[in-house]
NUFIKOL-690100 format. One line per 5 residues: number of its first residue (from 1); their letters; for each residue x, y, z of N, C-alpha, C, O, CB. Coordinates in steps of 0.05 Angstrom, whole numbers, plus 5000, padded with zeros to 4 digits. Glycine has a CB too. Layout:
NUM	A	X:Y:Z:X:Y:Z:X:Y:Z:X:Y:Z:X:Y:Z | ... $
***
This chain:
1	XXXXX	5063:2470:1633:5036:2472:1646:5034:2443:1667:5037:2420:1661:5009:2473:1619 | 5027:2456:1690:5027:2434:1710:5001:2413:1706:4980:2422:1697:5027:2447:1740 | 5004:2390:1712:4979:2374:1701:4963:2375:1727:4975:2371:1748:4985:2341:1688 | 4934:2381:1725:4916:2380:1750:4904:2355:1752:4900:2344:1731:4896:2399:1750 | 4898:2344:1771:4884:2322:1780:4857:2328:1798:4854:2347:1813:4904:2306:1797 $
6	XXXXX	4842:2314:1795:4819:2320:1810:4826:2314:1840:4841:2295:1847:4795:2304:1800 | 4813:2331:1856:4819:2328:1888:4791:2321:1902:4791:2304:1919:4832:2357:1902 | 4771:2333:1896:4746:2329:1906:4726:2329:1884:4728:2347:1866:4739:2348:1926 | 4708:2310:1884:4686:2312:1868:4659:2316:1881:4655:2300:1900:4686:2291:1853 | 4639:2333:1876:4613:2332:1892:4592:2332:1874:4593:2351:1859:4609:2355:1913 $
11	XXXXX	4570:2314:1869:4557:2306:1850:4528:2302:1856:4522:2281:1867:4570:2284:1841 | 4507:2322:1850:4480:2316:1864:4468:2294:1844:4445:2285:1849:4458:2346:1867 | 4480:2284:1821:4466:2264:1806:4473:2235:1819:4458:2216:1817:4474:2265:1773 | 4494:2235:1831:4502:2210:1849:4482:2205:1873:4481:2181:1879:4531:2214:1861 | 4468:2223:1888:4456:2220:1910:4434:2245:1913:4442:2267:1918:4477:2219:1932 $
16	XXXXX	4411:2240:1909:4392:2258:1908:4370:2249:1935:4351:2262:1944:4380:2258:1876 | 4377:2231:1941:4352:2217:1966:4359:2237:1991:4378:2253:1994:4359:2175:1979 | 4335:2230:2009:4341:2250:2031:4339:2226:2056:4328:2231:2077:4315:2280:2033 | 4350:2203:2050:4353:2182:2073:4373:2188:2092:4372:2177:2114:4361:2156:2063 | 4391:2205:2087:4414:2212:2110:4410:2239:2123:4428:2248:2137:4444:2212:2097 $
21	XXXXX	4384:2254:2117:4376:2272:2133:4354:2272:2155:4331:2265:2150:4372:2288:2119 | 4361:2279:2176:4342:2277:2198:4320:2294:2194:4323:2311:2177:4355:2283:2224 | 4295:2294:2206:4275:2311:2202:4282:2342:2210:4271:2361:2198:4253:2300:2217 | 4304:2347:2234:4306:2372:2235:4327:2385:2213:4330:2409:2214:4312:2378:2261 | 4340:2372:2196:4357:2378:2177:4340:2388:2152:4345:2410:2141:4374:2355:2171 $
26	XXXXX	4320:2373:2142:4310:2375:2121:4274:2374:2128:4263:2354:2136:4324:2351:2103 | 4261:2394:2124:4232:2392:2136:4218:2377:2114:4226:2375:2091:4217:2422:2144 | 4193:2366:2123:4178:2345:2105:4154:2368:2096:4148:2388:2108:4164:2312:2125 | 4142:2360:2073:4120:2373:2061:4102:2382:2078:4096:2406:2075:4108:2358:2043 | 4087:2364:2102:4074:2371:2120:4083:2402:2137:4068:2420:2144:4074:2346:2135 $
31	XXXXX	4110:2399:2140:4120:2418:2157:4120:2445:2136:4115:2467:2145:4150:2409:2170 | 4125:2442:2113:4126:2468:2096:4097:2476:2093:4096:2500:2088:4139:2464:2067 | 4076:2465:2095:4046:2473:2091:4042:2484:2116:4031:2506:2115:4025:2450:2083 | 4047:2474:2146:4041:2484:2166:4053:2511:2173:4037:2526:2185:4045:2467:2181 | 4077:2519:2168:4092:2543:2174:4097:2563:2151:4105:2586:2155:4118:2534:2184 $
36	XXXXX	4090:2554:2128:4095:2570:2098:4121:2577:2095:4129:2598:2085:4079:2597:2095 | 4141:2552:2104:4168:2560:2090:4182:2535:2083:4177:2513:2094:4187:2578:2110 | 4199:2538:2067:4218:2515:2056:4243:2519:2067:4256:2538:2060:4220:2514:2026 | 4253:2501:2087:4279:2501:2098:4293:2474:2097:4285:2452:2104:4277:2510:2124 | 4322:2481:2086:4342:2457:2085:4366:2468:2097:4380:2487:2089:4348:2446:2053 $
41	XXXXX	4370:2452:2120:4394:2455:2133:4399:2481:2146:4422:2491:2149:4414:2448:2117 | 4378:2493:2153:4378:2519:2168:4373:2546:2151:4370:2568:2161:4406:2521:2181 | 4370:2540:2120:4368:2557:2099:4343:2556:2095:4331:2535:2092:4384:2552:2077 | 4330:2583:2094:4303:2583:2080:4308:2591:2051:4325:2607:2042:4282:2604:2094 | 4287:2577:2037:4287:2573:2008:4260:2594:2002:4241:2600:2016:4282:2537:1999 $
46	XXXXX	4266:2601:1979:4235:2610:1963:4237:2601:1936:4258:2594:1925:4228:2645:1962 | 4214:2601:1924:4207:2595:1899:4209:2618:1884:4194:2637:1892:4183:2582:1897 | 4222:2622:1865:4220:2643:1847:4229:2639:1815:4240:2619:1806:4234:2665:1860 | 4224:2659:1803:4233:2660:1771:4254:2677:1767:4248:2701:1767:4212:2670:1752 | 4280:2670:1763:4297:2687:1767:4306:2696:1733:4318:2717:1728:4319:2674:1788 $
51	XXXXX	4299:2678:1716:4301:2686:1687:4283:2708:1682:4294:2725:1668:4295:2665:1668 | 4262:2713:1688:4241:2734:1684:4251:2760:1695:4247:2781:1683:4215:2726:1699 | 4267:2759:1720:4283:2779:1727:4303:2794:1715:4306:2818:1712:4290:2773:1743 | 4319:2770:1709:4341:2775:1689:4333:2792:1661:4343:2814:1655:4352:2746:1681 | 4317:2782:1648:4303:2792:1625:4296:2821:1631:4302:2837:1614:4277:2775:1619 $
56	XXXXX	4285:2829:1654:4272:2854:1659:4301:2871:1665:4303:2894:1656:4248:2852:1686 | 4319:2861:1678:4350:2877:1684:4357:2884:1656:4359:2907:1647:4378:2857:1700 | 4360:2860:1640:4372:2865:1617:4358:2891:1601:4372:2908:1591:4372:2840:1601 | 4334:2890:1600:4319:2913:1586:4326:2938:1599:4332:2957:1585:4289:2909:1586 | 4325:2939:1626:4329:2966:1638:4360:2976:1635:4368:2997:1626:4320:2965:1670 $
61	XXXXX	4373:2955:1645:4401:2970:1644:4424:2958:1624:4449:2961:1626:4414:2970:1674 | 4413:2947:1608:4436:2933:1587:4454:2917:1600:4448:2904:1620:4454:2953:1572 | 4481:2917:1588:4504:2906:1599:4510:2904:1630:4521:2885:1642:4523:2919:1588 | 4499:2928:1641:4504:2932:1667:4491:2911:1688:4498:2905:1711:4495:2958:1672 | 4466:2900:1669:4453:2881:1686:4471:2857:1697:4466:2847:1719:4429:2871:1671 $
66	XXXXX	4489:2849:1683:4501:2829:1690:4520:2830:1714:4528:2811:1727:4512:2821:1671 | 4527:2855:1719:4541:2861:1744:4524:2864:1770:4532:2861:1792:4556:2886:1740 | 4499:2871:1763:4477:2866:1785:4477:2841:1793:4486:2833:1814:4450:2872:1777 | 4464:2822:1772:4458:2791:1779:4484:2781:1788:4483:2767:1809:4447:2773:1752 | 4503:2784:1780:4529:2777:1791:4535:2779:1821:4543:2760:1834:4548:2793:1779 $
71	XXXXX	4531:2803:1831:4537:2814:1857:4511:2800:1880:4515:2793:1904:4537:2852:1854 | 4484:2798:1865:4459:2790:1881:4467:2762:1886:4468:2755:1909:4429:2793:1866 | 4473:2743:1864:4481:2718:1865:4503:2710:1883:4501:2694:1902:4487:2711:1842 | 4526:2725:1875:4545:2719:1896:4542:2721:1921:4554:2704:1935:4563:2728:1894 | 4526:2743:1933:4521:2745:1959:4497:2723:1970:4494:2717:1993:4514:2774:1964 $
76	XXXXX	4485:2715:1951:4462:2692:1956:4476:2669:1965:4472:2657:1986:4443:2683:1929 | 4500:2660:1941:4518:2640:1951:4530:2641:1974:4527:2622:1989:4534:2638:1937 | 4545:2661:1981:4560:2665:2004:4543:2665:2031:4553:2655:2051:4574:2690:2000 | 4519:2676:2030:4504:2675:2054:4490:2647:2059:4488:2639:2082:4484:2697:2052 | 4481:2633:2037:4475:2611:2041:4494:2588:2050:4485:2569:2063:4464:2606:2022 $
81	XXXXX	4520:2590:2045:4541:2572:2051:4544:2582:2082:4541:2565:2099:4569:2573:2031 | 4548:2605:2088:4550:2611:2117:4528:2606:2131:4534:2598:2153:4557:2636:2122 | 4506:2607:2128:4480:2603:2144:4483:2568:2147:4482:2556:2169:4448:2616:2125 | 4485:2557:2126:4491:2527:2124:4508:2516:2148:4503:2499:2165:4506:2522:2096 | 4532:2533:2145:4557:2521:2163:4552:2534:2196:4561:2523:2216:4592:2534:2147 $
86	XXXXX	4540:2552:2197:4529:2563:2226:4509:2543:2235:4510:2535:2258:4515:2595:2226 | 4490:2535:2218:4465:2520:2232:4471:2491:2234:4453:2476:2241:4436:2524:2216 | 4497:2479:2227:4500:2452:2222:4532:2448:2237:4550:2437:2224:4497:2445:2186 | 4536:2458:2262:4559:2460:2274:4578:2436:2274:4602:2438:2273:4554:2468:2297 | 4562:2409:2276:4575:2385:2276:4586:2376:2247:4604:2359:2245:4555:2366:2288 $
91	XXXXX	4577:2388:2228:4583:2382:2200:4614:2401:2191:4619:2425:2197:4553:2392:2181 | 4630:2383:2178:4654:2400:2166:4643:2419:2144:4620:2419:2136:4677:2382:2153 | 4663:2434:2135:4655:2454:2112:4651:2436:2085:4635:2443:2068:4680:2479:2107 | 4667:2411:2082:4666:2396:2059:4638:2382:2060:4626:2376:2040:4690:2375:2056 | 4627:2376:2089:4602:2359:2089:4583:2382:2078:4567:2376:2061:4593:2343:2120 $
96	XXXXX	4584:2405:2087:4562:2422:2077:4561:2430:2052:4539:2431:2041:4561:2444:2089 | 4581:2435:2041:4585:2434:2013:4571:2415:2000:4551:2419:1986:4609:2431:2007 | 4582:2394:2004:4569:2365:1989:4540:2362:1992:4527:2351:1974:4580:2336:2003 | 4525:2374:2017:4500:2377:2021:4487:2399:2006:4463:2401:2003:4496:2379:2047 | 4502:2416:1998:4487:2440:1982:4487:2429:1955:4469:2435:1939:4504:2473:1984 $
101	XXXXX	4505:2416:1948:4504:2405:1921:4484:2385:1915:4473:2386:1893:4530:2394:1915 | 4477:2366:1934:4457:2347:1934:4431:2361:1936:4412:2348:1927:4461:2327:1956 | 4427:2386:1946:4400:2398:1948:4393:2408:1922:4369:2413:1917:4398:2419:1968 | 4412:2413:1906:4404:2428:1881:4383:2416:1864:4367:2433:1855:4427:2432:1863 | 4379:2394:1859:4357:2383:1846:4329:2389:1862:4308:2390:1850:4362:2354:1841 $
106	XXXXX	4331:2392:1889:4310:2391:1902:4297:2424:1899:4274:2430:1900:4316:2379:1931 | 4317:2439:1897:4313:2467:1896:4303:2476:1867:4289:2497:1865:4340:2481:1902 | 4308:2462:1845:4301:2469:1821:4326:2474:1803:4323:2480:1779:4282:2491:1823 | 4350:2473:1814:4374:2489:1800:4391:2467:1783:4413:2471:1773:4394:2504:1825 | 4377:2443:1781:4388:2424:1763:4406:2406:1775:4409:2410:1799:4401:2437:1744 $
111	XXXXX	4419:2386:1766:4433:2368:1774:4464:2377:1772:4477:2375:1751:4425:2345:1760 | 4475:2389:1798:4504:2398:1800:4524:2379:1801:4521:2358:1814:4508:2414:1821 | 4545:2385:1790:4572:2370:1793:4598:2389:1798:4610:2401:1781:4578:2354:1766 | 4604:2389:1823:4629:2408:1824:4657:2391:1828:4658:2375:1847:4626:2430:1849 | 4676:2394:1815:4699:2380:1814:4721:2400:1822:4725:2420:1808:4703:2367:1786 $
116	XXXXX	4733:2396:1842:4757:2415:1852:4779:2403:1841:4787:2381:1848:4760:2420:1884 | 4790:2419:1822:4809:2411:1804:4838:2413:1821:4855:2395:1822:4807:2430:1775 | 4841:2440:1834:4861:2442:1855:4858:2460:1872:4846:2480:1864:4884:2446:1847 | 4865:2459:1898:4855:2474:1924:4873:2501:1925:4865:2520:1938:4859:2455:1952 | 4896:2500:1913:4916:2527:1915:4926:2529:1889:4936:2508:1880:4942:2526:1937 $
121	XXXXX	4927:2553:1871:4903:2567:1879:4872:2549:1867:4871:2531:1850:4908:2599:1864 | 4852:2557:1879:4825:2540:1876:4820:2550:1848:4822:2571:1837:4798:2545:1899 | 4813:2523:1842:4799:2514:1810:4778:2497:1811:4783:2473:1814:4819:2498:1789 | 4752:2507:1808:4735:2488:1812:4714:2488:1785:4702:2508:1777:4720:2493:1841 | 4714:2463:1772:4697:2458:1747:4665:2454:1754:4658:2434:1766:4708:2431:1730 $
126	XXXXX	4652:2469:1747:4618:2471:1752:4605:2456:1732:4610:2466:1710:4605:2502:1750 | 4589:2437:1730:4569:2424:1707:4546:2429:1722:4546:2429:1747:4573:2391:1697 | 4526:2433:1708:4494:2432:1717:4477:2419:1695:4474:2431:1674:4481:2465:1722 | 4468:2398:1698:4449:2386:1678:4421:2393:1684:4411:2396:1707:4452:2356:1678 | 4411:2396:1664:4384:2407:1659:4385:2431:1678:4368:2429:1697:4359:2385:1664 $
131	XXXXX	4402:2455:1678:4396:2478:1690:4372:2494:1683:4357:2488:1665:4415:2491:1689 | 4370:2515:1697:4347:2533:1694:4354:2551:1670:4339:2561:1654:4341:2549:1722 | 4381:2554:1671:4389:2573:1648:4406:2561:1629:4427:2549:1632:4404:2596:1658 | 4390:2566:1599:4392:2549:1581:4399:2564:1556:4392:2558:1533:4370:2532:1580 | 4416:2588:1565:4427:2604:1545:4447:2618:1558:4449:2616:1582:4408:2622:1530 $
136	XXXXX	4465:2636:1544:4487:2655:1550:4485:2678:1547:4504:2693:1546:4506:2652:1540 | 4457:2687:1546:4450:2715:1539:4449:2731:1561:4437:2722:1581:4426:2717:1524 | 4459:2757:1562:4451:2778:1582:4463:2765:1609:4481:2749:1611:4416:2784:1583 | 4446:2776:1628:4457:2769:1656:4446:2743:1664:4453:2738:1687:4451:2789:1677 | 4431:2726:1652:4421:2700:1659:4450:2680:1662:4452:2662:1679:4397:2690:1632 $
141	XXXXX	4467:2685:1646:4491:2669:1646:4506:2674:1675:4522:2657:1685:4510:2678:1621 | 4500:2696:1687:4510:2700:1717:4499:2684:1740:4511:2679:1760:4505:2727:1726 | 4474:2676:1734:4459:2664:1757:4475:2642:1771:4484:2644:1794:4431:2652:1746 | 4480:2618:1753:4495:2596:1767:4520:2603:1777:4524:2601:1801:4500:2574:1751 | 4541:2612:1759:4567:2616:1762:4570:2635:1788:4585:2628:1806:4580:2627:1735 $
146	XXXXX	4557:2655:1789:4563:2672:1811:4554:2664:1835:4567:2668:1856:4555:2697:1807 | 4530:2652:1835:4518:2632:1860:4544:2617:1873:4552:2622:1895:4495:2606:1849 | 4553:2600:1855:4575:2580:1865:4605:2595:1865:4624:2583:1875:4576:2552:1842 | 4606:2617:1856:4631:2633:1860:4629:2643:1891:4650:2643:1904:4633:2661:1838 | 4606:2649:1902:4602:2660:1928:4602:2635:1946:4614:2638:1967:4575:2679:1931 $
151	XXXXX	4591:2611:1942:4600:2594:1956:4623:2583:1960:4631:2575:1981:4589:2580:1954 | 4639:2583:1935:4665:2567:1939:4683:2594:1949:4706:2591:1958:4679:2550:1907 | 4671:2620:1948:4698:2637:1962:4697:2634:1991:4716:2640:2005:4699:2672:1955 | 4672:2622:2003:4670:2617:2030:4684:2593:2040:4696:2590:2062:4644:2616:2037 | 4681:2577:2021:4696:2552:2027:4724:2551:2023:4736:2534:2037:4686:2532:2013 $
156	XXXXX	4738:2566:2008:4763:2565:2006:4773:2595:2020:4796:2602:2019:4770:2559:1975 | 4754:2609:2032:4766:2629:2045:4781:2654:2029:4797:2670:2039:4784:2616:2061 | 4771:2654:2004:4787:2677:1983:4766:2680:1960:4750:2663:1955:4821:2665:1967 | 4769:2704:1948:4752:2712:1929:4753:2698:1902:4775:2699:1890:4755:2738:1926 | 4733:2685:1892:4734:2669:1869:4714:2680:1851:4695:2692:1861:4728:2639:1876 $
161	XXXXX	4718:2678:1821:4693:2689:1803:4697:2662:1783:4715:2646:1781:4698:2725:1784 | 4673:2666:1771:4667:2642:1749:4671:2659:1723:4665:2683:1720:4634:2626:1750 | 4681:2642:1706:4691:2650:1681:4685:2623:1658:4678:2600:1665:4724:2658:1685 | 4689:2629:1640:4691:2606:1617:4660:2591:1614:4656:2566:1613:4716:2579:1627 | 4639:2611:1611:4611:2598:1613:4609:2588:1583:4618:2597:1562:4583:2621:1624 $
166	XXXXX	4591:2562:1591:4584:2551:1563:4558:2535:1569:4551:2527:1592:4609:2530:1548 | 4545:2532:1549:4516:2513:1547:4518:2501:1525:4522:2511:1503:4488:2529:1548 | 4513:2475:1530:4512:2453:1507:4481:2444:1504:4473:2429:1522:4532:2425:1514 | 4468:2452:1487:4438:2443:1481:4439:2419:1481:4427:2408:1499:4425:2450:1456 | 4452:2404:1465:4448:2373:1458:4448:2361:1489:4430:2346:1497:4476:2359:1436 $
171	XXXXX	4468:2367:1505:4474:2349:1530:4455:2366:1550:4451:2356:1572:4511:2346:1541 | 4443:2390:1546:4427:2408:1566:4448:2410:1590:4442:2402:1613:4396:2393:1576 | 4466:2418:1585:4487:2425:1604:4498:2450:1606:4504:2461:1585:4506:2411:1601 | 4503:2463:1631:4518:2489:1636:4540:2487:1651:4541:2476:1674:4502:2507:1649 | 4564:2499:1635:4590:2495:1644:4601:2517:1654:4594:2537:1642:4605:2487:1626 $
176	XXXXX	4619:2521:1676:4639:2543:1680:4658:2536:1704:4657:2517:1719:4626:2570:1686 | 4673:2556:1702:4699:2546:1720:4700:2567:1742:4697:2591:1737:4731:2546:1702 | 4704:2559:1767:4708:2584:1789:4736:2581:1798:4745:2559:1805:4685:2585:1817 | 4749:2604:1797:4780:2607:1805:4783:2632:1808:4766:2648:1801:4800:2598:1785 | 4808:2640:1822:4818:2669:1834:4820:2687:1804:4827:2710:1804:4854:2666:1854 $
***
């Protein structure tokens, strides 16, 4: 088997400050209160509790809920990345991916680390410290992996899926791999 080496690493734990962002790129708290929206790099965010939604879907649809959550989160990731690219034409796709990773702690999704192990075919290791998902039951395990599969599918311009889900309670760390 060919040895893989790290190509690119994006890590939200390394830089979570907003000193590199202009006022137009990331609104301040005062802006949020005035116009009633949370917007980062042209993407509107909303506060929600996805775990409660997953629990309800699991009760209603059983194992079929995993497919529902996967497709919802995949589309969310895909659309988020596309909107960020569209609204930030002076930034490269790599810069946009880095910004999205850096935003994750601000959005309540934990501290994300993406390591692109290889570009062709794509393989990305995804690690989230203090994730909102602290188990692998039902559709909840799809929330993080499917979002990043959508983002990375757009980044690499080919369909990726996330697999090999793991949660380590001692480290409080969710992990999966996105690949073709």
